[in-house]
Structures are given as structure tokens and as C-alpha cells.
C-alpha positions in Angstrom: 0.0 0.0 0.0 1.3 3.4 -0.9 1.6 6.1 1.7 0.7 9.7 1.5 2.6 12.5 3.1 0.7 15.8 3.1 0.4 18.8 5.3 -2.2 21.5 6.0 -1.0 24.8 7.6 -3.2 27.7 8.8 -1.6 30.8 10.0 -0.5 34.3 9.3 2.3 35.5 6.9 4.9 37.0 9.2 7.0 38.9 6.7 6.6 40.4 3.3 7.3 37.8 0.6 10.7 37.7 -1.0 11.0 37.0 -4.8 14.4 35.9 -6.1 15.7 34.5 -9.4 17.8 31.3 -9.2 20.9 30.9 -11.3 18.9 28.8 -13.9 16.4 31.7 -14.3 13.6 30.1 -12.2 11.6 32.5 -10.0 11.4 31.7 -6.3 8.9 33.3 -3.9 9.6 32.7 -0.2 7.3 33.5 2.7 7.7 33.0 6.5 4.4 32.1 8.2 3.5 31.6 11.9 0.8 29.7 13.7 0.1 29.8 17.5 -0.5 26.3 18.9 -2.3 26.2 22.2 -1.3 23.6 24.8 -2.0 22.9 28.4 0.9 23.0 30.8 1.8 19.7 32.6 0.4 19.5 36.1 -1.7 22.6 35.7 -4.9 23.9 34.2 -3.0 26.8 32.6 -3.0 27.2 28.9 0.0 28.5 26.9 0.8 29.1 23.3 3.8 28.0 21.2 4.5 29.8 18.0 5.5 27.6 15.1 7.5 29.3 12.3 7.6 27.7 8.8 9.3 29.0 5.7 7.6 28.1 2.4 8.8 28.5 -1.1 7.1 28.4 -4.5 8.9 28.2 -7.8 8.3 29.1 -11.5 4.9 30.3 -12.8 3.2 29.6 -9.5 5.6 31.8 -7.6 5.0 34.6 -10.1 1.2 34.3 -9.7 1.4 34.2 -5.9 3.7 37.3 -5.6 0.8 39.8 -5.7 -1.7 37.6 -3.8 0.2 37.2 -0.5 1.6 39.8 1.9 2.6 40.3 5.5 -0.3 39.9 7.9 -2.5 37.8 5.6 -4.2 34.7 7.1 -3.6 31.7 4.8 -4.5 28.1 4.4 -1.6 26.3 2.7 -1.6 22.6 1.6 0.9 20.4 -0.1 3.2 17.4 0.0 6.1 16.6 2.4 9.3 15.2 0.9 12.5 14.3 2.7 16.1 14.5 1.7 19.0 12.9 3.5 22.6 14.1 3.3 25.8 13.6 5.2 27.2 16.5 7.1 30.4 16.2 9.1 30.0 12.4 9.0 26.4 12.4 10.3 23.3 11.7 8.2 20.9 14.5 8.4 17.3 14.2 7.2 15.5 17.4 6.2 11.8 17.6 5.5 10.7 19.9 2.7 7.1 21.3 2.6 6.1 21.6 -1.0 3.0 23.8 -1.1 0.7 23.4 -4.1 -2.4 25.1 -2.8 -2.8 28.5 -1.1 -6.1 30.0 0.0 -5.9 33.5 1.4 -8.6 33.8 4.1 -9.2 37.4 3.0 -10.6 36.1 -0.3 -13.1 33.8 1.4 -14.1 36.6 3.8 -14.7 39.1 1.0 -16.8 36.6 -1.0 -18.9 35.8 2.1 -19.4 39.6 2.7 -20.5 40.1 -0.9 -22.9 37.2 -0.7 -24.4 38.5 2.5 -25.0 41.9 1.0 -22.1 44.1 1.9 -19.3 45.1 4.3 -21.4 45.3 7.5 -22.8 41.8 7.3 -19.8 40.1 8.9 
């Protein structure tokens, strides 16, 4: 049976996106996003939050299309595949996990559509 390694991330873009061009001419758009994960402290009823920071990158035409759609402060829902690579560094094998996003839904788009459907800005 084949496995499936996917992820879903919901959080806020923490910095303005950065567009670069690689040596081979491919466009690369990088964002840093954050999500606050609540958890309950051990031996206590007190709740705390841990902030998780993730860097995402898009390449090629998708990067160019996303450049004007994402910005600092925007809530996003990002989905995609997880791939791993293993390399040797100083005699030790290191495994890195790469999040390869293939879907991005800015929450602002959903909210705007919901407002319009409900009859205007004040409905929500």
C-alpha cells in the first residue's frame, strides 16, 4: 500500500514575501508564516501558546502568480506534499523535510466573498 505525506497549515504570513531568481532563471517566492498552537501545561490547568514558524517557497509560474496575492499579515491556508532528503554533514546523516505547497487560500478572499454574498461590508 502506498503512503501519503501531506500537510495543512493555517496561520499568518509574518514577513513580506521575497522574490528571487535562481541561477537557472527560475523565479522563487519565499514566505515565512507563523501559527500559534495552544497547549495545556503539565500538572496545571493553565493554557500556553507555542509559535511555530515555517518557511515556504514556491517556484516558477506559481511563484509569479502568488507574488501579488500574499503579503505580511494575511491569514492563509496552505496545503501540499512533504518530501524528505538525506545528506551527510560532518560524518552524520541529516534528514530534512521539505514542505512543497501546491495550494494556497488567502482567508481574505473567502471573507470578501462571504461579505458580498451576505449583502455588503457590514454583514460580517
